C-alpha positions in Angstrom: -17.6 -36.1 -111.5 -21.4 -35.9 -111.4 -23.3 -34.7 -114.5 -24.2 -31.0 -114.7 -27.7 -30.1 -113.5 -28.5 -28.8 -117.0 -27.9 -32.2 -118.5 -30.2 -33.9 -116.0 -32.8 -31.3 -116.6 -32.6 -31.9 -120.4 -32.9 -35.6 -119.9 -36.0 -35.2 -117.7 -37.7 -32.9 -120.2 -36.8 -35.3 -123.0 -38.3 -38.3 -121.1 -41.4 -36.3 -120.3 -41.8 -35.4 -124.0 -41.4 -39.1 -125.0 -44.0 -40.2 -122.4 -46.5 -37.7 -123.6 -45.9 -38.5 -127.3 -46.3 -42.2 -126.5 -49.5 -41.5 -124.7 -50.7 -39.4 -127.7 -50.0 -42.3 -130.1 -51.7 -44.8 -127.8 -54.7 -42.5 -127.5 -54.9 -42.1 -131.3 -54.8 -45.9 -131.7 -57.5 -46.4 -129.1 -59.6 -43.4 -130.2 -59.4 -42.0 -126.7 -56.8 -39.2 -127.0 -57.7 -36.9 -124.1 -58.5 -39.6 -121.5 -55.1 -41.3 -122.2 -53.2 -38.0 -122.1 -54.9 -37.0 -118.9 -54.2 -40.3 -117.2 -50.6 -40.1 -118.4 -50.1 -36.5 -117.1 -51.6 -37.4 -113.7 -49.2 -40.4 -113.5 -46.2 -38.1 -114.3 -47.4 -35.6 -111.6 -47.8 -38.4 -109.1 -44.3 -39.7 -109.8 -42.8 -36.2 -109.3 -44.7 -35.8 -106.0 -43.3 -39.2 -105.0 -39.8 -38.0 -105.7 -40.4 -34.8 -103.9 -41.5 -36.8 -100.9 -38.3 -38.8 -101.0 -36.4 -35.5 -101.1 -38.2 -34.2 -98.0 -37.5 -37.4 -96.2 -33.8 -36.9 -96.9 -33.9 -33.3 -95.6 -35.7 -34.3 -92.4 -33.9 -37.6 -91.7 -31.1 -37.6 -89.1 -29.6 -40.7 -90.7 -27.0 -40.5 -93.4 -28.8 -41.9 -96.5 -26.9 -43.0 -99.6 -27.2 -40.8 -102.7 -29.6 -41.8 -105.4 -28.3 -43.5 -108.5 -29.4 -43.0 -112.1 -30.0 -39.9 -114.2 -32.6 -37.3 -114.3 -33.2 -34.0 -112.5 -34.5 -35.5 -109.2 -31.5 -37.9 -108.9 -29.2 -34.9 -109.6 -30.9 -32.8 -106.9 -30.6 -35.8 -104.5 -26.9 -36.1 -105.2 -26.3 -32.4 -104.8 -28.2 -32.4 -101.5 -26.1 -35.4 -100.3 -22.9 -33.6 -101.3 -24.0 -30.4 -99.4 -24.9 -32.5 -96.3 -21.5 -34.1 -96.4 -19.8 -30.7 -96.7 -21.9 -29.4 -93.8 -21.0 -32.4 -91.6 -17.3 -32.0 -92.4 -17.4 -28.3 -91.6 -19.2 -29.0 -88.4 -16.7 -31.7 -87.5 -13.8 -29.3 -88.1 -15.5 -26.6 -86.1 -16.0 -29.0 -83.2 -12.3 -30.0 -83.3 -11.2 -26.4 -83.4 -13.5 -25.5 -80.4 -12.1 -28.5 -78.5 -8.5 -27.4 -79.3 -9.2 -23.8 -78.3 -10.9 -24.9 -75.1 -8.1 -27.2 -74.2 -5.6 -24.4 -74.9 -7.5 -22.0 -72.7 -7.8 -24.6 -70.0 -4.0 -25.2 -70.1 -3.1 -21.5 -69.8 -1.4 -20.6 -66.5 -3.5 -17.3 -66.5 -7.0 -17.3 -65.2 -9.5 -16.9 -68.1 -13.2 -16.1 -67.3 -15.9 -15.6 -69.9 -18.5 -13.1 -68.7 -22.0 -12.1 -69.9 -21.8 -8.4 -70.7 -25.0 -7.1 -69.1 -25.2 -9.2 -65.9 -21.5 -9.9 -65.4 -22.3 -13.5 -64.8 -19.7 -16.2 -65.3 -20.3 -18.3 -68.5 -17.1 -20.3 -68.5 -13.6 -20.4 -66.8 -10.5 -22.4 -67.1 -8.7 -24.5 -64.4 -6.3 -21.7 -63.4 -9.2 -19.6 -62.3 -9.7 -21.9 -59.3 -6.2 -21.4 -58.0 -6.0 -17.6 -58.7 -9.6 -16.4 -58.3 -11.1 -19.1 -56.2 -13.8 -20.1 -58.7 -15.4 -23.6 -58.4 -17.1 -25.6 -61.1 -20.1 -25.9 -61.5 -21.2 -23.8 -58.5 -19.9 -20.5 -59.9 -21.3 -21.0 -63.4 -23.9 -18.3 -64.1 -23.0 -16.6 -60.8 -22.2 -12.8 -60.6 -18.4 -12.5 -60.7 -18.3 -9.4 -58.5 -19.9 -11.4 -55.6 -17.6 -14.4 -56.2 -14.4 -12.3 -56.0 -15.1 -10.6 -52.7 -13.5 -8.9 -50.9 -11.9 -7.5 -54.1 -13.8 -4.2 -54.9 -14.0 -4.9 -58.6 -17.8 -4.4 -59.2 -17.3 -0.8 -60.3 -14.3 -1.8 -62.4 -16.4 -4.5 -64.2 -19.2 -1.9 -64.8 -16.7 0.3 -66.6 -16.6 -2.2 -69.5 -14.6 -1.1 -72.4 -13.2 1.9 -70.5 -11.9 -0.3 -67.6 -8.1 0.3 -67.2 -6.0 -2.8 -66.3 -5.6 -3.5 -62.6 -1.8 -4.0 -62.3 -1.5 -5.1 -58.7 -4.4 -6.6 -56.7 -4.4 -9.3 -54.1 -5.9 -12.7 -55.0 -9.1 -13.6 -53.1 -7.5 -17.1 -52.6 -4.3 -15.9 -51.0 -3.5 -12.2 -50.4 0.2 -13.0 -50.9 -0.5 -13.6 -54.6 -0.5 -10.4 -56.6 -2.6 -10.4 -59.7 -2.8 -8.3 -62.9 -6.3 -8.2 -64.2 -7.5 -7.1 -67.6 -11.1 -6.9 -69.1 -11.3 -7.6 -72.8 -14.7 -7.0 -74.6 -14.5 -9.4 -77.6 -18.1 -9.5 -78.7 -21.4 -7.6 -78.1 -22.6 -10.1 -75.5 -19.4 -11.6 -73.9 -16.3 -10.2 -72.2 -13.1 -11.9 -71.3 -11.4 -11.4 -67.9 -7.7 -12.4 -67.8 -5.9 -12.6 -64.5 -2.2 -13.2 -64.3 0.0 -14.0 -61.3 2.6 -11.2 -61.1 3.9 -12.0 -57.6 7.4 -12.7 -58.8 7.4 -9.6 -61.1 6.3 -7.4 -58.2 8.9 -8.9 -56.0 11.6 -8.2 -58.6 10.2 -4.7 -59.1 10.5 -4.1 -55.4 14.1 -5.4 -55.4 14.9 -3.1 -58.3 13.4 -0.1 -56.5 15.3 -0.9 -53.3 18.5 -1.3 -55.2 18.2 1.9 -57.1 17.2 3.8 -53.9 20.2 2.3 -52.0 22.7 2.9 -54.7 21.5 6.4 -55.3 21.7 7.2 -51.6 25.2 5.7 -51.3 26.4 7.7 -54.3 25.6 11.0 -52.6 28.6 10.9 -50.2 31.3 10.3 -52.9 29.8 12.9 -55.1 29.8 15.4 -52.3 33.5 14.7 -51.8 34.3 15.0 -55.5 32.4 18.4 -55.6 34.4 19.6 -52.6 37.8 18.8 -54.1 36.8 20.3 -57.4 35.8 23.5 -55.7 39.2 23.6 -54.0 41.0 23.5 -57.4 41.5 26.9 -58.9 41.9 27.0 -62.7 44.1 30.1 -62.3 46.9 28.0 -60.7 47.0 25.7 -63.7 45.5 27.4 -66.8 46.0 24.3 -68.9 43.7 22.4 -66.6 40.8 24.8 -66.9 38.9 23.0 -69.6 39.4 19.7 -67.8 38.2 21.0 -64.5 35.2 22.7 -66.2 34.2 19.4 -67.8 34.7 17.5 -64.5 32.4 20.0 -62.7 29.8 19.7 -65.5 29.8 15.9 -65.5 29.7 15.7 -61.6 26.8 18.1 -61.5 25.0 16.0 -64.1 25.7 12.9 -62.0 24.4 14.6 -58.9 21.2 15.6 -60.8 20.8 12.0 -62.0 21.1 10.7 -58.4 18.6 13.2 -57.1 16.1 12.3 -59.8 16.5 8.6 -59.0 15.9 9.3 -55.3 12.9 11.4 -56.1 11.5 8.6 -58.4 12.1 6.0 -55.8 10.3 8.1 -53.1 7.3 8.6 -55.4 7.1 4.9 -56.2 7.0 4.1 -52.5 4.2 6.5 -51.8 0.5 5.5 -51.9 -0.9 8.9 -51.1 0.2 12.5 -51.0 -0.5 15.3 -48.6 -3.7 17.2 -49.2 -2.8 20.8 -48.8 -3.9 23.9 -50.7 -1.4 24.6 -53.6 -1.4 28.3 -54.5 -1.2 28.4 -58.2 -0.4 32.1 -58.4 2.9 31.6 -56.5 3.4 28.3 -58.4 3.1 30.0 -61.8 5.4 32.8 -60.6 8.0 30.3 -59.5 7.8 28.4 -62.9 8.2 31.7 -64.7 11.4 32.5 -62.7 12.8 29.1 -63.3 12.0 29.2 -67.1 13.7 32.6 -67.4 16.7 31.5 -65.4 17.2 28.4 -67.6 16.4 30.3 -70.8 18.8 33.2 -70.1 16.9 35.4 -72.5 17.0 33.0 -75.4 13.2 32.3 -75.5 10.0 34.3 -75.3 8.2 33.0 -72.2 4.5 33.6 -71.5 2.6 32.6 -68.3 -1.2 32.8 -68.1 -3.6 32.0 -65.3 -7.0 31.6 -66.9 -8.5 29.2 -64.3 -8.2 31.5 -61.2 -8.3 28.4 -59.0 -5.9 26.6 -56.7 -5.3 22.8 -56.4 -5.5 20.3 -53.5 -2.3 18.2 -53.3 1.4 18.3 -52.5 3.1 21.6 -53.3 6.5 19.9 -53.4 5.5 17.1 -55.7 3.4 19.2 -58.1 6.3 21.8 -58.3 8.6 18.9 -59.2 6.3 17.7 -62.0 5.6 21.2 -63.4 9.3 22.2 -63.1 10.4 19.1 -65.1 8.0 20.0 -67.9 9.2 23.6 -68.0 12.8 22.5 -67.9 12.2 20.1 -70.8 10.5 22.8 -72.8 13.4 25.2 -72.4 16.0 22.5 -73.0 14.5 21.2 -76.2 13.4 24.5 -77.8 16.0 26.3 -80.0 16.9 30.0 -79.3 14.2 32.5 -80.4 11.5 29.9 -79.7 8.3 30.5 -77.6 7.3 28.7 -74.4 3.8 29.1 -72.9 2.6 28.0 -69.5 -1.2 28.1 -69.2 -3.4 27.1 -66.2 -7.0 26.9 -67.5 -10.4 25.3 -66.8 -11.6 22.3 -68.8 -14.9 20.4 -69.0 -13.5 17.6 -66.9 -11.6 19.7 -64.4 -8.5 22.0 -64.7 -5.2 21.6 -66.6 -1.7 23.1 -66.6 -0.2 23.1 -70.1 3.4 23.7 -71.1 3.6 24.5 -74.9 6.9 25.0 -76.8 8.0 25.5 -80.4 10.9 23.0 -80.1 12.0 20.0 -82.1 8.9 18.0 -81.5 8.5 14.3 -80.8 7.8 11.6 -83.5 4.5 9.9 -83.0 6.2 6.5 -82.7 8.0 7.6 -79.5 4.9 9.0 -77.7 3.7 5.7 -76.1 7.1 5.2 -74.4 8.1 8.8 -73.7 7.3 8.6 -69.9 9.4 5.5 -69.4 12.5 6.1 -67.2 15.7 6.7 -69.2 13.8 6.6 -72.5 15.3 9.1 -75.0 14.0 10.2 -78.3 17.4 11.3 -79.3 20.3 10.0 -77.2 22.9 12.4 -78.5 20.7 15.5 -78.2 19.6 14.6 -74.6 23.2 14.1 -73.5 24.3 17.3 -75.2 21.5 19.3 -73.4 22.0 17.6 -70.0 18.8 15.6 -69.7 18.7 12.6 -67.3 15.8 10.8 -69.0 13.8 10.7 -65.7 11.9 13.9 -65.9 8.7 12.6 -67.5 8.8 9.5 -65.4 8.7 11.7 -62.3 5.8 13.7 -63.9 3.8 10.6 -64.6 4.2 9.3 -61.0 3.4 12.6 -59.4 0.2 12.9 -61.5 -0.8 9.3 -60.7 -0.5 10.1 -57.0 -2.9 13.1 -57.6 -5.3 11.0 -59.7 -4.4 13.1 -62.7 -3.2 12.3 -66.2 -0.6 13.5 -68.6 -1.7 14.3 -72.2 1.0 14.8 -74.9 0.5 16.4 -78.3 3.6 16.8 -80.5 4.6 17.3 -84.1 8.1 17.2 -85.4 9.4 20.6 -86.3 6.4 22.4 -84.7 6.7 21.7 -81.0 4.9 19.9 -78.2 2.2 20.5 -75.7 2.4 18.6 -72.3 -0.9 18.9 -70.3 -1.4 17.9 -66.7 -5.2 17.3 -66.3 -6.7 17.3 -62.8 -10.3 16.3 -62.0 -12.7 18.9 -60.8 -12.5 17.8 -57.1 -8.8 18.7 -57.1 -9.5 22.4 -57.8 -11.0 24.9 -55.4 -11.6 28.7 -55.4 -8.8 30.8 -53.9 -10.8 31.7 -50.9 -9.9 28.3 -49.5 -13.4 26.7 -49.5 -13.9 23.2 -50.6 -16.6 21.6 -52.7 -18.4 18.6 -51.2 -16.6 16.1 -53.3 -13.2 17.6 -52.4 -14.1 17.6 -48.7 -15.1 14.0 -48.7 -12.0 13.0 -50.6 -9.8 14.9 -48.1 -11.5 13.2 -45.1 -10.9 9.8 -46.7 -7.2 10.8 -47.4 -6.8 11.9 -43.8 -8.3 8.7 -42.5 -5.8 6.6 -44.7 -2.9 8.6 -43.5 -4.0 8.2 -39.8 
């Protein structure tokens, strides 16, 4: 271990005192005290400046100089500086090794990884997979605008969204349209963003196979279920009273199976659609229908209130929107105990209009909310089966709203109830005289062009 700085400082002061005492004694013997002391002090100052110069040379030198030997404060400072330089070099070496390891790992990833400059959206770095998935070439595309390099993909607006950019789940690769990519923009610093693109072609193919399978199986199940229903209707419980509970349970389960098949077919049809019809949806009649359905399901067990505060209509598909709203109302009735309250409100919002279905039911724990719109996801399996739910209602709602460029907001508290809100943009609403706003008219013309 090197001596402590305090000991070197003490030795240096002691040596300086001895030198000055020796100079004083020599001056007394020679009869020239002040000249000798002055010369000695100047010599000490010159020596310290010489040591300071050596220290500055060490600081500015790019060579690795050996540490000084001996004692004294200057030698101790020199050794401490040498140790600090060694620590700095070791840290720099470790950082370089880590950077090389991270860069090699990023280069070996099968996903395309692109580092972008935040303000200009210019490419700063990309890995090898970016060439095969995005068509980027090194070094030509370094410092090039990514939006221009990825044409014909219309992602310039998506990149401009920055932190608010939603992941693109299925886009064609600019290299090969048969390749389907999932793209995500990750802001990881104030100046740089990370674009990650993954090949999801196999996943999309498997998803399409799954959709076709579900649709085909659901369609094929319709015929045997119709036959079962027919024979059950022919059986009269009065002929065999002891069979009455069995027949009732068979009818109930066959009806539940039929509803499940119908929901699966509806979901398959929605997933296959890219657009919906753009007709005027009369919300007055829609709310009246929802009231009748809620009262029929409730059978007088709940207090049901319906309010039309927006006094507007919507552009969209009456059939699909009724399916979504009806599922929300049915869930509210199904999961609200007797004597509870259910409110259906259509109101204006700053960002458009919204239809809310509020209940005073069991409520949903916060941990379940992120997955509540997944197909067949159940918060309580036993309760859902007891109340006759299929687990597909909210999945249907989500897909209907996506087709209408709308979103579903969910607020819930266990023991106090839930609020499900369908939020539509302003261009989806229009006055009840049937006139369109400019944005709505333009959107309708684009929709008509796509359908044509």
